[in-house]
SEDO-718844 format. One record per residue (C-alpha): y negated, z negated, x. Coordinates in nm, 2 decimals, decimal comma. Layout:
// residues N
<pt><v>Y</v><w>Z</w><u>X</u></pt>
...
END
This chain:
// residues 405
<pt><v>0,01</v><w>-0,01</w><u>-0,03</u></pt>
<pt><v>-0,33</v><w>0,11</w><u>0,14</u></pt>
<pt><v>-0,21</v><w>0,26</w><u>0,42</u></pt>
<pt><v>-0,30</v><w>0,60</w><u>0,55</u></pt>
<pt><v>-0,04</v><w>0,80</w><u>0,75</u></pt>
<pt><v>-0,13</v><w>0,88</w><u>1,11</u></pt>
<pt><v>0,02</v><w>1,04</w><u>1,40</u></pt>
<pt><v>0,13</v><w>0,85</w><u>1,73</u></pt>
<pt><v>-0,14</v><w>0,90</w><u>2,00</u></pt>
<pt><v>0,13</v><w>0,97</w><u>2,22</u></pt>
<pt><v>0,30</v><w>1,24</w><u>2,02</u></pt>
<pt><v>-0,07</v><w>1,44</w><u>2,10</u></pt>
<pt><v>-0,11</v><w>1,35</w><u>2,45</u></pt>
<pt><v>0,00</v><w>1,64</w><u>2,62</u></pt>
<pt><v>-0,17</v><w>1,87</w><u>2,35</u></pt>
<pt><v>-0,51</v><w>1,69</w><u>2,44</u></pt>
<pt><v>-0,47</v><w>1,69</w><u>2,79</u></pt>
<pt><v>-0,39</v><w>2,08</w><u>2,76</u></pt>
<pt><v>-0,70</v><w>2,18</w><u>2,58</u></pt>
<pt><v>-0,94</v><w>1,92</w><u>2,82</u></pt>
<pt><v>-0,78</v><w>2,08</w><u>3,08</u></pt>
<pt><v>-0,88</v><w>2,42</w><u>2,97</u></pt>
<pt><v>-1,27</v><w>2,37</w><u>2,92</u></pt>
<pt><v>-1,34</v><w>2,13</w><u>3,19</u></pt>
<pt><v>-1,14</v><w>2,30</w><u>3,47</u></pt>
<pt><v>-1,22</v><w>2,62</w><u>3,64</u></pt>
<pt><v>-0,97</v><w>2,91</w><u>3,50</u></pt>
<pt><v>-0,79</v><w>2,60</w><u>3,24</u></pt>
<pt><v>-0,53</v><w>2,52</w><u>3,48</u></pt>
<pt><v>-0,35</v><w>2,15</w><u>3,53</u></pt>
<pt><v>-0,34</v><w>2,01</w><u>3,84</u></pt>
<pt><v>-0,60</v><w>1,80</w><u>4,09</u></pt>
<pt><v>-0,86</v><w>2,07</w><u>4,09</u></pt>
<pt><v>-1,22</v><w>1,95</w><u>4,08</u></pt>
<pt><v>-1,38</v><w>1,92</w><u>3,73</u></pt>
<pt><v>-1,61</v><w>2,22</w><u>3,71</u></pt>
<pt><v>-1,90</v><w>1,99</w><u>3,59</u></pt>
<pt><v>-1,81</v><w>1,69</w><u>3,87</u></pt>
<pt><v>-2,12</v><w>1,64</w><u>4,08</u></pt>
<pt><v>-2,08</v><w>1,51</w><u>4,43</u></pt>
<pt><v>-2,28</v><w>1,22</w><u>4,47</u></pt>
<pt><v>-2,47</v><w>1,29</w><u>4,72</u></pt>
<pt><v>-2,65</v><w>1,54</w><u>4,53</u></pt>
<pt><v>-2,62</v><w>1,37</w><u>4,21</u></pt>
<pt><v>-3,01</v><w>1,29</w><u>4,27</u></pt>
<pt><v>-3,10</v><w>1,63</w><u>4,30</u></pt>
<pt><v>-2,89</v><w>1,73</w><u>3,98</u></pt>
<pt><v>-3,00</v><w>1,49</w><u>3,74</u></pt>
<pt><v>-3,37</v><w>1,51</w><u>3,82</u></pt>
<pt><v>-3,36</v><w>1,85</w><u>3,79</u></pt>
<pt><v>-3,21</v><w>1,82</w><u>3,47</u></pt>
<pt><v>-3,47</v><w>1,57</w><u>3,36</u></pt>
<pt><v>-3,75</v><w>1,73</w><u>3,48</u></pt>
<pt><v>-3,71</v><w>2,10</w><u>3,49</u></pt>
<pt><v>-3,67</v><w>2,39</w><u>3,20</u></pt>
<pt><v>-3,40</v><w>2,55</w><u>3,34</u></pt>
<pt><v>-3,26</v><w>2,16</w><u>3,36</u></pt>
<pt><v>-3,31</v><w>2,14</w><u>3,00</u></pt>
<pt><v>-3,12</v><w>2,44</w><u>2,92</u></pt>
<pt><v>-2,85</v><w>2,36</w><u>3,14</u></pt>
<pt><v>-2,84</v><w>2,07</w><u>2,94</u></pt>
<pt><v>-2,82</v><w>2,24</w><u>2,58</u></pt>
<pt><v>-2,56</v><w>2,43</w><u>2,74</u></pt>
<pt><v>-2,38</v><w>2,11</w><u>2,86</u></pt>
<pt><v>-2,42</v><w>1,96</w><u>2,48</u></pt>
<pt><v>-2,29</v><w>2,28</w><u>2,36</u></pt>
<pt><v>-1,94</v><w>2,24</w><u>2,55</u></pt>
<pt><v>-1,89</v><w>1,95</w><u>2,44</u></pt>
<pt><v>-1,94</v><w>1,98</w><u>2,07</u></pt>
<pt><v>-1,69</v><w>2,32</w><u>2,12</u></pt>
<pt><v>-1,40</v><w>2,10</w><u>2,28</u></pt>
<pt><v>-1,51</v><w>1,80</w><u>1,98</u></pt>
<pt><v>-1,48</v><w>2,06</w><u>1,69</u></pt>
<pt><v>-1,16</v><w>2,16</w><u>1,85</u></pt>
<pt><v>-1,02</v><w>1,81</w><u>1,86</u></pt>
<pt><v>-1,07</v><w>1,76</w><u>1,48</u></pt>
<pt><v>-1,00</v><w>2,10</w><u>1,40</u></pt>
<pt><v>-0,62</v><w>2,13</w><u>1,58</u></pt>
<pt><v>-0,55</v><w>1,79</w><u>1,72</u></pt>
<pt><v>-0,69</v><w>1,52</w><u>1,49</u></pt>
<pt><v>-0,75</v><w>1,42</w><u>1,17</u></pt>
<pt><v>-0,98</v><w>1,20</w><u>0,97</u></pt>
<pt><v>-0,80</v><w>1,21</w><u>0,61</u></pt>
<pt><v>-0,79</v><w>0,81</w><u>0,63</u></pt>
<pt><v>-1,16</v><w>0,77</w><u>0,62</u></pt>
<pt><v>-1,20</v><w>1,04</w><u>0,36</u></pt>
<pt><v>-0,96</v><w>0,92</w><u>0,11</u></pt>
<pt><v>-1,07</v><w>0,79</w><u>-0,24</u></pt>
<pt><v>-0,97</v><w>0,44</w><u>-0,11</u></pt>
<pt><v>-1,22</v><w>0,43</w><u>0,17</u></pt>
<pt><v>-1,48</v><w>0,67</w><u>0,13</u></pt>
<pt><v>-1,75</v><w>0,44</w><u>0,01</u></pt>
<pt><v>-1,67</v><w>0,18</w><u>0,33</u></pt>
<pt><v>-1,85</v><w>0,44</w><u>0,55</u></pt>
<pt><v>-2,20</v><w>0,49</w><u>0,64</u></pt>
<pt><v>-2,21</v><w>0,84</w><u>0,67</u></pt>
<pt><v>-1,94</v><w>1,05</w><u>0,54</u></pt>
<pt><v>-1,94</v><w>1,26</w><u>0,85</u></pt>
<pt><v>-1,86</v><w>0,98</w><u>1,13</u></pt>
<pt><v>-1,48</v><w>0,92</w><u>1,09</u></pt>
<pt><v>-1,24</v><w>0,74</w><u>1,28</u></pt>
<pt><v>-0,93</v><w>0,95</w><u>1,42</u></pt>
<pt><v>-0,63</v><w>0,89</w><u>1,22</u></pt>
<pt><v>-0,44</v><w>0,88</w><u>1,51</u></pt>
<pt><v>-0,70</v><w>0,60</w><u>1,62</u></pt>
<pt><v>-0,82</v><w>0,37</w><u>1,40</u></pt>
<pt><v>-0,83</v><w>0,02</w><u>1,41</u></pt>
<pt><v>-0,64</v><w>-0,13</w><u>1,12</u></pt>
<pt><v>-0,64</v><w>-0,42</w><u>0,97</u></pt>
<pt><v>-0,40</v><w>-0,65</w><u>0,81</u></pt>
<pt><v>-0,28</v><w>-0,63</w><u>0,47</u></pt>
<pt><v>-0,29</v><w>-0,97</w><u>0,15</u></pt>
<pt><v>0,01</v><w>-1,00</w><u>-0,01</u></pt>
<pt><v>0,07</v><w>-0,81</w><u>-0,30</u></pt>
<pt><v>-0,05</v><w>-1,01</w><u>-0,63</u></pt>
<pt><v>-0,05</v><w>-0,98</w><u>-1,00</u></pt>
<pt><v>-0,40</v><w>-0,95</w><u>-1,04</u></pt>
<pt><v>-0,44</v><w>-0,71</w><u>-0,72</u></pt>
<pt><v>-0,48</v><w>-0,34</w><u>-0,82</u></pt>
<pt><v>-0,22</v><w>-0,09</w><u>-0,65</u></pt>
<pt><v>-0,29</v><w>0,24</w><u>-0,62</u></pt>
<pt><v>-0,07</v><w>0,42</w><u>-0,39</u></pt>
<pt><v>-0,23</v><w>0,75</w><u>-0,41</u></pt>
<pt><v>-0,58</v><w>0,86</w><u>-0,41</u></pt>
<pt><v>-0,56</v><w>1,06</w><u>-0,74</u></pt>
<pt><v>-0,81</v><w>1,15</w><u>-1,06</u></pt>
<pt><v>-0,54</v><w>0,99</w><u>-1,24</u></pt>
<pt><v>-0,56</v><w>0,69</w><u>-1,07</u></pt>
<pt><v>-0,91</v><w>0,67</w><u>-1,11</u></pt>
<pt><v>-0,86</v><w>0,77</w><u>-1,49</u></pt>
<pt><v>-0,61</v><w>0,46</w><u>-1,51</u></pt>
<pt><v>-0,89</v><w>0,25</w><u>-1,35</u></pt>
<pt><v>-1,12</v><w>0,33</w><u>-1,59</u></pt>
<pt><v>-0,90</v><w>0,28</w><u>-1,95</u></pt>
<pt><v>-0,73</v><w>-0,06</w><u>-1,76</u></pt>
<pt><v>-0,85</v><w>-0,33</w><u>-2,01</u></pt>
<pt><v>-1,16</v><w>-0,48</w><u>-1,86</u></pt>
<pt><v>-1,21</v><w>-0,20</w><u>-1,66</u></pt>
<pt><v>-1,38</v><w>0,07</w><u>-1,86</u></pt>
<pt><v>-1,77</v><w>-0,06</w><u>-1,77</u></pt>
<pt><v>-1,65</v><w>-0,08</w><u>-1,36</u></pt>
<pt><v>-1,72</v><w>0,25</w><u>-1,17</u></pt>
<pt><v>-1,36</v><w>0,31</w><u>-1,12</u></pt>
<pt><v>-1,44</v><w>0,50</w><u>-0,74</u></pt>
<pt><v>-1,57</v><w>0,13</w><u>-0,68</u></pt>
<pt><v>-1,24</v><w>-0,03</w><u>-0,85</u></pt>
<pt><v>-1,08</v><w>0,20</w><u>-0,60</u></pt>
<pt><v>-1,27</v><w>0,08</w><u>-0,34</u></pt>
<pt><v>-1,20</v><w>-0,26</w><u>-0,41</u></pt>
<pt><v>-0,80</v><w>-0,21</w><u>-0,36</u></pt>
<pt><v>-0,70</v><w>-0,35</w><u>-0,06</u></pt>
<pt><v>-0,66</v><w>-0,11</w><u>0,20</u></pt>
<pt><v>-0,61</v><w>-0,16</w><u>0,62</u></pt>
<pt><v>-0,90</v><w>0,09</w><u>0,69</u></pt>
<pt><v>-1,23</v><w>0,01</w><u>0,87</u></pt>
<pt><v>-1,43</v><w>0,26</w><u>1,02</u></pt>
<pt><v>-1,40</v><w>0,15</w><u>1,37</u></pt>
<pt><v>-1,19</v><w>0,31</w><u>1,74</u></pt>
<pt><v>-1,01</v><w>0,13</w><u>2,00</u></pt>
<pt><v>-1,09</v><w>0,28</w><u>2,32</u></pt>
<pt><v>-1,05</v><w>0,19</w><u>2,71</u></pt>
<pt><v>-1,36</v><w>0,21</w><u>2,96</u></pt>
<pt><v>-1,33</v><w>0,12</w><u>3,32</u></pt>
<pt><v>-1,02</v><w>-0,07</w><u>3,27</u></pt>
<pt><v>-1,19</v><w>-0,31</w><u>2,97</u></pt>
<pt><v>-1,10</v><w>-0,30</w><u>2,61</u></pt>
<pt><v>-1,39</v><w>-0,17</w><u>2,31</u></pt>
<pt><v>-1,40</v><w>-0,10</w><u>1,97</u></pt>
<pt><v>-1,68</v><w>0,11</w><u>1,81</u></pt>
<pt><v>-1,75</v><w>0,14</w><u>1,52</u></pt>
<pt><v>-2,03</v><w>0,17</w><u>1,22</u></pt>
<pt><v>-2,24</v><w>-0,07</w><u>1,16</u></pt>
<pt><v>-2,14</v><w>-0,29</w><u>0,84</u></pt>
<pt><v>-2,22</v><w>-0,22</w><u>0,53</u></pt>
<pt><v>-2,28</v><w>-0,51</w><u>0,27</u></pt>
<pt><v>-1,99</v><w>-0,47</w><u>0,12</u></pt>
<pt><v>-1,78</v><w>-0,40</w><u>0,43</u></pt>
<pt><v>-1,90</v><w>-0,73</w><u>0,57</u></pt>
<pt><v>-1,56</v><w>-0,88</w><u>0,53</u></pt>
<pt><v>-1,35</v><w>-0,63</w><u>0,66</u></pt>
<pt><v>-1,63</v><w>-0,64</w><u>0,97</u></pt>
<pt><v>-1,53</v><w>-1,02</w><u>1,05</u></pt>
<pt><v>-1,16</v><w>-0,95</w><u>0,98</u></pt>
<pt><v>-1,15</v><w>-0,67</w><u>1,19</u></pt>
<pt><v>-1,30</v><w>-0,91</w><u>1,49</u></pt>
<pt><v>-1,11</v><w>-1,22</w><u>1,42</u></pt>
<pt><v>-0,78</v><w>-0,99</w><u>1,41</u></pt>
<pt><v>-0,87</v><w>-0,81</w><u>1,73</u></pt>
<pt><v>-0,93</v><w>-1,14</w><u>1,91</u></pt>
<pt><v>-1,30</v><w>-1,01</w><u>1,99</u></pt>
<pt><v>-1,55</v><w>-1,26</w><u>2,20</u></pt>
<pt><v>-1,85</v><w>-1,00</w><u>2,27</u></pt>
<pt><v>-1,99</v><w>-0,81</w><u>2,05</u></pt>
<pt><v>-2,32</v><w>-0,54</w><u>2,19</u></pt>
<pt><v>-2,53</v><w>-0,44</w><u>1,91</u></pt>
<pt><v>-2,75</v><w>-0,11</w><u>2,02</u></pt>
<pt><v>-2,97</v><w>-0,11</w><u>1,70</u></pt>
<pt><v>-3,18</v><w>-0,33</w><u>1,44</u></pt>
<pt><v>-3,04</v><w>-0,44</w><u>1,07</u></pt>
<pt><v>-3,35</v><w>-0,20</w><u>0,94</u></pt>
<pt><v>-3,47</v><w>0,12</w><u>1,07</u></pt>
<pt><v>-3,75</v><w>0,38</w><u>0,96</u></pt>
<pt><v>-3,78</v><w>0,16</w><u>0,66</u></pt>
<pt><v>-3,35</v><w>0,23</w><u>0,58</u></pt>
<pt><v>-3,05</v><w>-0,02</w><u>0,61</u></pt>
<pt><v>-2,91</v><w>0,07</w><u>0,97</u></pt>
<pt><v>-2,69</v><w>-0,20</w><u>0,97</u></pt>
<pt><v>-2,60</v><w>-0,51</w><u>0,71</u></pt>
<pt><v>-2,66</v><w>-0,84</w><u>0,86</u></pt>
<pt><v>-2,34</v><w>-1,06</w><u>0,97</u></pt>
<pt><v>-2,51</v><w>-1,36</w><u>1,10</u></pt>
<pt><v>-2,69</v><w>-1,66</w><u>0,95</u></pt>
<pt><v>-3,08</v><w>-1,65</w><u>0,96</u></pt>
<pt><v>-3,11</v><w>-1,98</w><u>1,14</u></pt>
<pt><v>-2,92</v><w>-2,18</w><u>1,43</u></pt>
<pt><v>-2,73</v><w>-2,48</w><u>1,31</u></pt>
<pt><v>-2,65</v><w>-2,26</w><u>0,98</u></pt>
<pt><v>-2,33</v><w>-2,12</w><u>0,85</u></pt>
<pt><v>-2,26</v><w>-1,83</w><u>0,60</u></pt>
<pt><v>-1,91</v><w>-1,70</w><u>0,45</u></pt>
<pt><v>-1,80</v><w>-1,33</w><u>0,49</u></pt>
<pt><v>-1,54</v><w>-1,30</w><u>0,32</u></pt>
<pt><v>-1,24</v><w>-1,53</w><u>0,38</u></pt>
<pt><v>-1,48</v><w>-1,61</w><u>0,78</u></pt>
<pt><v>-1,74</v><w>-1,86</w><u>0,82</u></pt>
<pt><v>-1,96</v><w>-1,79</w><u>1,09</u></pt>
<pt><v>-2,24</v><w>-2,03</w><u>1,22</u></pt>
<pt><v>-2,50</v><w>-1,97</w><u>1,45</u></pt>
<pt><v>-2,53</v><w>-2,23</w><u>1,74</u></pt>
<pt><v>-2,80</v><w>-2,06</w><u>1,95</u></pt>
<pt><v>-3,08</v><w>-1,74</w><u>1,95</u></pt>
<pt><v>-3,29</v><w>-1,65</w><u>2,24</u></pt>
<pt><v>-3,49</v><w>-1,36</w><u>2,27</u></pt>
<pt><v>-3,56</v><w>-1,19</w><u>2,61</u></pt>
<pt><v>-3,66</v><w>-0,87</w><u>2,82</u></pt>
<pt><v>-3,99</v><w>-0,87</w><u>2,60</u></pt>
<pt><v>-3,80</v><w>-0,89</w><u>2,30</u></pt>
<pt><v>-3,56</v><w>-0,62</w><u>2,37</u></pt>
<pt><v>-3,28</v><w>-0,84</w><u>2,41</u></pt>
<pt><v>-3,20</v><w>-1,10</w><u>2,16</u></pt>
<pt><v>-2,86</v><w>-1,32</w><u>2,28</u></pt>
<pt><v>-2,66</v><w>-1,51</w><u>2,00</u></pt>
<pt><v>-2,42</v><w>-1,79</w><u>2,06</u></pt>
<pt><v>-2,15</v><w>-1,76</w><u>1,74</u></pt>
<pt><v>-1,85</v><w>-1,96</w><u>1,63</u></pt>
<pt><v>-1,63</v><w>-1,81</w><u>1,37</u></pt>
<pt><v>-1,33</v><w>-1,97</w><u>1,18</u></pt>
<pt><v>-1,13</v><w>-1,89</w><u>0,86</u></pt>
<pt><v>-1,25</v><w>-2,05</w><u>0,56</u></pt>
<pt><v>-1,11</v><w>-2,38</w><u>0,46</u></pt>
<pt><v>-0,91</v><w>-2,36</w><u>0,80</u></pt>
<pt><v>-1,00</v><w>-2,59</w><u>1,09</u></pt>
<pt><v>-0,76</v><w>-2,56</w><u>1,31</u></pt>
<pt><v>-0,92</v><w>-2,28</w><u>1,48</u></pt>
<pt><v>-1,24</v><w>-2,22</w><u>1,56</u></pt>
<pt><v>-1,40</v><w>-1,93</w><u>1,84</u></pt>
<pt><v>-1,67</v><w>-1,91</w><u>2,02</u></pt>
<pt><v>-1,82</v><w>-1,55</w><u>2,03</u></pt>
<pt><v>-2,14</v><w>-1,39</w><u>2,18</u></pt>
<pt><v>-2,37</v><w>-1,13</w><u>2,03</u></pt>
<pt><v>-2,59</v><w>-0,93</w><u>2,25</u></pt>
<pt><v>-2,85</v><w>-0,74</w><u>2,04</u></pt>
<pt><v>-3,05</v><w>-0,44</w><u>2,17</u></pt>
<pt><v>-3,37</v><w>-0,32</w><u>1,98</u></pt>
<pt><v>-3,52</v><w>-0,12</w><u>2,28</u></pt>
<pt><v>-3,33</v><w>0,20</w><u>2,19</u></pt>
<pt><v>-3,50</v><w>0,31</w><u>1,85</u></pt>
<pt><v>-3,32</v><w>0,51</w><u>1,59</u></pt>
<pt><v>-3,41</v><w>0,87</w><u>1,61</u></pt>
<pt><v>-3,69</v><w>0,83</w><u>1,86</u></pt>
<pt><v>-3,81</v><w>1,06</w><u>2,11</u></pt>
<pt><v>-3,70</v><w>0,88</w><u>2,40</u></pt>
<pt><v>-3,82</v><w>1,09</w><u>2,71</u></pt>
<pt><v>-4,09</v><w>0,76</w><u>2,77</u></pt>
<pt><v>-3,84</v><w>0,46</w><u>2,77</u></pt>
<pt><v>-3,83</v><w>0,28</w><u>3,15</u></pt>
<pt><v>-3,42</v><w>0,27</w><u>3,17</u></pt>
<pt><v>-3,43</v><w>-0,03</w><u>3,34</u></pt>
<pt><v>-3,37</v><w>-0,24</w><u>3,02</u></pt>
<pt><v>-3,14</v><w>-0,09</w><u>2,89</u></pt>
<pt><v>-2,96</v><w>-0,10</w><u>3,21</u></pt>
<pt><v>-2,97</v><w>-0,48</w><u>3,25</u></pt>
<pt><v>-2,85</v><w>-0,48</w><u>2,83</u></pt>
<pt><v>-2,55</v><w>-0,27</w><u>2,98</u></pt>
<pt><v>-2,48</v><w>-0,46</w><u>3,31</u></pt>
<pt><v>-2,49</v><w>-0,80</w><u>3,06</u></pt>
<pt><v>-2,19</v><w>-0,62</w><u>2,83</u></pt>
<pt><v>-2,00</v><w>-0,53</w><u>3,14</u></pt>
<pt><v>-2,01</v><w>-0,85</w><u>3,31</u></pt>
<pt><v>-1,94</v><w>-1,07</w><u>3,01</u></pt>
<pt><v>-1,64</v><w>-0,82</w><u>2,89</u></pt>
<pt><v>-1,29</v><w>-0,93</w><u>3,00</u></pt>
<pt><v>-0,98</v><w>-0,72</w><u>3,03</u></pt>
<pt><v>-0,77</v><w>-0,97</w><u>2,77</u></pt>
<pt><v>-0,96</v><w>-0,91</w><u>2,46</u></pt>
<pt><v>-1,16</v><w>-0,64</w><u>2,34</u></pt>
<pt><v>-1,58</v><w>-0,58</w><u>2,31</u></pt>
<pt><v>-1,69</v><w>-0,47</w><u>1,99</u></pt>
<pt><v>-1,97</v><w>-0,17</w><u>2,05</u></pt>
<pt><v>-2,21</v><w>-0,04</w><u>1,75</u></pt>
<pt><v>-2,50</v><w>0,06</w><u>1,62</u></pt>
<pt><v>-2,56</v><w>0,23</w><u>1,28</u></pt>
<pt><v>-2,31</v><w>0,50</w><u>1,29</u></pt>
<pt><v>-2,09</v><w>0,41</w><u>1,58</u></pt>
<pt><v>-2,12</v><w>0,73</w><u>1,80</u></pt>
<pt><v>-2,45</v><w>0,76</w><u>1,93</u></pt>
<pt><v>-2,64</v><w>0,45</w><u>2,10</u></pt>
<pt><v>-2,30</v><w>0,34</w><u>2,12</u></pt>
<pt><v>-2,17</v><w>0,64</w><u>2,30</u></pt>
<pt><v>-2,48</v><w>0,59</w><u>2,49</u></pt>
<pt><v>-2,37</v><w>0,29</w><u>2,61</u></pt>
<pt><v>-2,00</v><w>0,34</w><u>2,63</u></pt>
<pt><v>-2,07</v><w>0,62</w><u>2,84</u></pt>
<pt><v>-2,27</v><w>0,43</w><u>3,13</u></pt>
<pt><v>-2,04</v><w>0,17</w><u>3,16</u></pt>
<pt><v>-1,78</v><w>0,43</w><u>3,23</u></pt>
<pt><v>-1,92</v><w>0,43</w><u>3,57</u></pt>
<pt><v>-1,86</v><w>0,17</w><u>3,75</u></pt>
<pt><v>-2,08</v><w>0,10</w><u>4,09</u></pt>
<pt><v>-1,74</v><w>-0,01</w><u>4,25</u></pt>
<pt><v>-1,55</v><w>0,36</w><u>4,07</u></pt>
<pt><v>-1,88</v><w>0,52</w><u>4,19</u></pt>
<pt><v>-1,85</v><w>0,47</w><u>4,60</u></pt>
<pt><v>-1,52</v><w>0,51</w><u>4,58</u></pt>
<pt><v>-1,46</v><w>0,84</w><u>4,44</u></pt>
<pt><v>-1,81</v><w>0,99</w><u>4,56</u></pt>
<pt><v>-1,82</v><w>1,22</w><u>4,21</u></pt>
<pt><v>-2,03</v><w>1,14</w><u>3,94</u></pt>
<pt><v>-1,86</v><w>1,38</w><u>3,59</u></pt>
<pt><v>-2,11</v><w>1,26</w><u>3,30</u></pt>
<pt><v>-1,93</v><w>1,52</w><u>3,07</u></pt>
<pt><v>-1,59</v><w>1,45</w><u>3,13</u></pt>
<pt><v>-1,67</v><w>1,08</w><u>3,06</u></pt>
<pt><v>-1,82</v><w>1,23</w><u>2,74</u></pt>
<pt><v>-1,53</v><w>1,42</w><u>2,68</u></pt>
<pt><v>-1,30</v><w>1,10</w><u>2,74</u></pt>
<pt><v>-1,48</v><w>0,86</w><u>2,48</u></pt>
<pt><v>-1,44</v><w>1,15</w><u>2,20</u></pt>
<pt><v>-1,09</v><w>1,20</w><u>2,25</u></pt>
<pt><v>-1,13</v><w>0,87</w><u>2,11</u></pt>
<pt><v>-1,38</v><w>0,84</w><u>1,87</u></pt>
<pt><v>-1,56</v><w>1,20</w><u>1,73</u></pt>
<pt><v>-1,93</v><w>1,26</w><u>1,81</u></pt>
<pt><v>-2,02</v><w>1,01</w><u>2,10</u></pt>
<pt><v>-2,33</v><w>1,12</w><u>2,26</u></pt>
<pt><v>-2,42</v><w>1,36</w><u>2,00</u></pt>
<pt><v>-2,79</v><w>1,50</w><u>2,09</u></pt>
<pt><v>-2,95</v><w>1,64</w><u>2,41</u></pt>
<pt><v>-3,18</v><w>1,32</w><u>2,42</u></pt>
<pt><v>-2,87</v><w>1,08</w><u>2,43</u></pt>
<pt><v>-2,70</v><w>1,31</w><u>2,70</u></pt>
<pt><v>-3,03</v><w>1,29</w><u>2,90</u></pt>
<pt><v>-3,08</v><w>0,94</w><u>2,86</u></pt>
<pt><v>-2,71</v><w>0,87</w><u>2,99</u></pt>
<pt><v>-2,84</v><w>1,07</w><u>3,35</u></pt>
<pt><v>-3,15</v><w>0,85</w><u>3,35</u></pt>
<pt><v>-2,94</v><w>0,59</w><u>3,32</u></pt>
<pt><v>-2,73</v><w>0,64</w><u>3,58</u></pt>
<pt><v>-2,95</v><w>0,79</w><u>3,84</u></pt>
<pt><v>-3,17</v><w>0,44</w><u>3,78</u></pt>
<pt><v>-2,82</v><w>0,21</w><u>3,89</u></pt>
<pt><v>-2,77</v><w>0,47</w><u>4,17</u></pt>
<pt><v>-3,06</v><w>0,42</w><u>4,31</u></pt>
<pt><v>-3,12</v><w>0,06</w><u>4,25</u></pt>
<pt><v>-2,78</v><w>-0,01</w><u>4,45</u></pt>
<pt><v>-2,90</v><w>0,26</w><u>4,73</u></pt>
<pt><v>-2,56</v><w>0,45</w><u>4,68</u></pt>
<pt><v>-2,85</v><w>0,75</w><u>4,61</u></pt>
<pt><v>-3,19</v><w>0,81</w><u>4,79</u></pt>
<pt><v>-3,53</v><w>0,78</w><u>4,52</u></pt>
<pt><v>-3,87</v><w>0,71</w><u>4,58</u></pt>
<pt><v>-3,99</v><w>0,36</w><u>4,68</u></pt>
<pt><v>-4,11</v><w>0,30</w><u>4,33</u></pt>
<pt><v>-3,71</v><w>0,38</w><u>4,19</u></pt>
<pt><v>-3,56</v><w>0,16</w><u>4,43</u></pt>
<pt><v>-3,82</v><w>-0,13</w><u>4,32</u></pt>
<pt><v>-3,75</v><w>-0,02</w><u>3,95</u></pt>
<pt><v>-4,09</v><w>0,01</w><u>3,87</u></pt>
<pt><v>-4,18</v><w>0,37</w><u>3,86</u></pt>
<pt><v>-3,84</v><w>0,54</w><u>3,68</u></pt>
<pt><v>-4,00</v><w>0,56</w><u>3,35</u></pt>
<pt><v>-4,32</v><w>0,74</w><u>3,48</u></pt>
<pt><v>-4,13</v><w>0,97</w><u>3,72</u></pt>
<pt><v>-3,84</v><w>1,07</w><u>3,50</u></pt>
<pt><v>-4,01</v><w>1,17</w><u>3,19</u></pt>
<pt><v>-3,74</v><w>1,36</w><u>2,96</u></pt>
<pt><v>-3,90</v><w>1,67</w><u>2,80</u></pt>
<pt><v>-3,74</v><w>1,62</w><u>2,47</u></pt>
<pt><v>-4,00</v><w>1,70</w><u>2,17</u></pt>
<pt><v>-3,80</v><w>1,82</w><u>1,91</u></pt>
<pt><v>-3,74</v><w>1,59</w><u>1,61</u></pt>
<pt><v>-3,44</v><w>1,40</w><u>1,66</u></pt>
<pt><v>-3,29</v><w>1,35</w><u>1,27</u></pt>
<pt><v>-2,95</v><w>1,38</w><u>1,38</u></pt>
<pt><v>-2,85</v><w>1,54</w><u>1,07</u></pt>
<pt><v>-3,09</v><w>1,87</w><u>1,13</u></pt>
<pt><v>-3,14</v><w>1,93</w><u>1,49</u></pt>
<pt><v>-2,80</v><w>1,87</w><u>1,63</u></pt>
<pt><v>-2,47</v><w>2,04</w><u>1,64</u></pt>
<pt><v>-2,26</v><w>1,90</w><u>1,53</u></pt>
<pt><v>-2,48</v><w>1,72</w><u>1,21</u></pt>
<pt><v>-2,45</v><w>1,35</w><u>1,30</u></pt>
<pt><v>-2,65</v><w>1,12</w><u>1,00</u></pt>
<pt><v>-2,78</v><w>0,82</w><u>1,18</u></pt>
<pt><v>-2,84</v><w>0,75</w><u>1,54</u></pt>
END
């Protein structure tokens, strides 16, 4: 009941590798040949600055994005399916109808034991909607809403691995899915949440608030009680660090502590060209340092693919890893994310900001050369203006169209 059929990730691994290799390596052949998108560390500074500062670089970024979108569309069309998120039972649980987890790679919630008063729909069909509408006491309620309330293991979230750490990329919860959001956090053993959005952006809801308003208070979300122990605002108001506790309501046998990091310095649908990457890089560094291999970290924005993808892409490049490989391959990192969740890093400004953050980090760590201002982390915003002037309403400007961030 409530389950959606899904293919095994192992069953599609070889097929995925073959298709991606064809798009990333010269001639499309497998083996140890260097990716055509990989850049030697010694040349990365010049490469990144050309992408960020010149018209030719701007066009190259656009071509990179087109190729990434080709890979993404092929994955969705030829390899993966998103039928569970599209089902009638789950459609109202999605913030955006075109941002859905792959059936083969989604977080699954446990289902409650069936009871007499629990609606049971085995198929998402018009007959079931008619039956729900005609049931005694159910005729005044939207049958689709009633179907949505039926037990389901679905939540709009995708597990993935980045730099030997486990993460869960998910949408910002809706008011109606706050209980499922905390169920996912509890059942997955999450101890850290990284949020890259405000609750309301540009006059609309981007994420339902899922923590108490004040320290020392608690709120129940579904079957979970969440209390806020501390809250502090840092980095000129761009970072809010909270310490929360969560427990199953009515069960005092276990209480878990959870750190909640909310970054507000990367706004929705904005021109990011004037943003200094230093603040976001500090936020990413704290997320990476706090994450542990024995439990997953939740990362979300509003849709769970745009700013979420930027953060996870940046976390893909550890300083030690880059130092050891002497190579940087941003497109391959984005492809890796998109094989776990569709639409990750889906606009040119997002892709450009990844390069800008990487340049900042590598200069700061003295792995590549930069100006004195760059080394001190002072001039990066002024010296690396991203020439991105087009509107960033992602439902219109980007391909494929992705709503939200």
